[in-house]
N, C-alpha and C positions, 0 to 999 in steps of 0.2 A: 504494500502499498506507500504509496505513497505522498508526504506531506508538502504544505505552500509553507514554503520559505516568506517569508516579507521581514521588512524594521517597527521599528516598536515604534521609532520620531526619526521624524527629519534629522537630527541631529548626528543618524546616522552614513548618511550621507554623505551630510559636511564630512567627516572623519575620513573617507575616501577620499576626500578630494585630498585632504590633506599626507595623502600615501603615496610615496616613490608607483609607480605605472605599472612597472613587472611584478611587483607586489601585491597590490590589487587584483592580476590576473591572477591571481596562485588564490588569495580569497578566496575573491569570485567563483574557482568553483571549487573548493572547495567550499562556501558555503550554499552554492548547486550543488554537494553532492547530500547534505543533507537533507533535501528532497528525498529523501531514498536511504538514505537514513543517518533520522541525525543519536546516534548512539553508535559513534561508531571509535574503533579501537584507540585509543590517546586519551575518550573528551576525558575530563574527569569534572564529576557529578560536588559544586559548589553550594549550591541549595538544593530543597521540593524544587526537584523539574526544570533548573535552572543549574545548566553546562557551558562550559570552555575549550574549547579548542583551541590549540595549537595551527596557525600556522608564518613558519621564520620567528622571528623576531615579533609577528604579532599576539593576540591573542583576541576571539571570538569569542565573546558569553553573550549563549542564546536563550533560551526561554522554553520547553515540549509544551501540548498543547492537547494532548493526546485524543478529549473527548473530539475536537477541531479538526484531530488532522496537518497543526498548525507548527511550525520554529517558527518565532520568534526574537528576532538580533535583535538585542539593545547597547552590546557597545561592537566596534573594533578599533581597539588599540597596543599602541607597545607595550609591550608590564615592566612595569617598579609598580609606583607604593600606593599608586590612590588607580593601577588598573581596573579592583575587584572590593572599592568604596564605593559606599552604599549602591550595592546590587536590588537593594531592599525595593528604590527608589526606582530605579530606570523599568523596572513591568508595571509602575505601578499606571494606570488609568487616572485619567484626568474625569 
């Protein structure tokens, strides 16, 4: 069963604009693969239904909604001390 992949907020698109194009291509391929398998080898569970995958120096943080078959991308960032801060707020609905 395939999942729909979407960005949680327009902030994700802005984050991708600041990343070099060669890295964006690798990240886009990894995100597209999440549609077929939202739990790939190497994915780390951060919280209930919240995971991260590593793509080079970047981390893609996402939440899986099994009922809706949806993978929601919350953040794409280079790993640093702020990468994993505010996870609860990433997927909060307004």
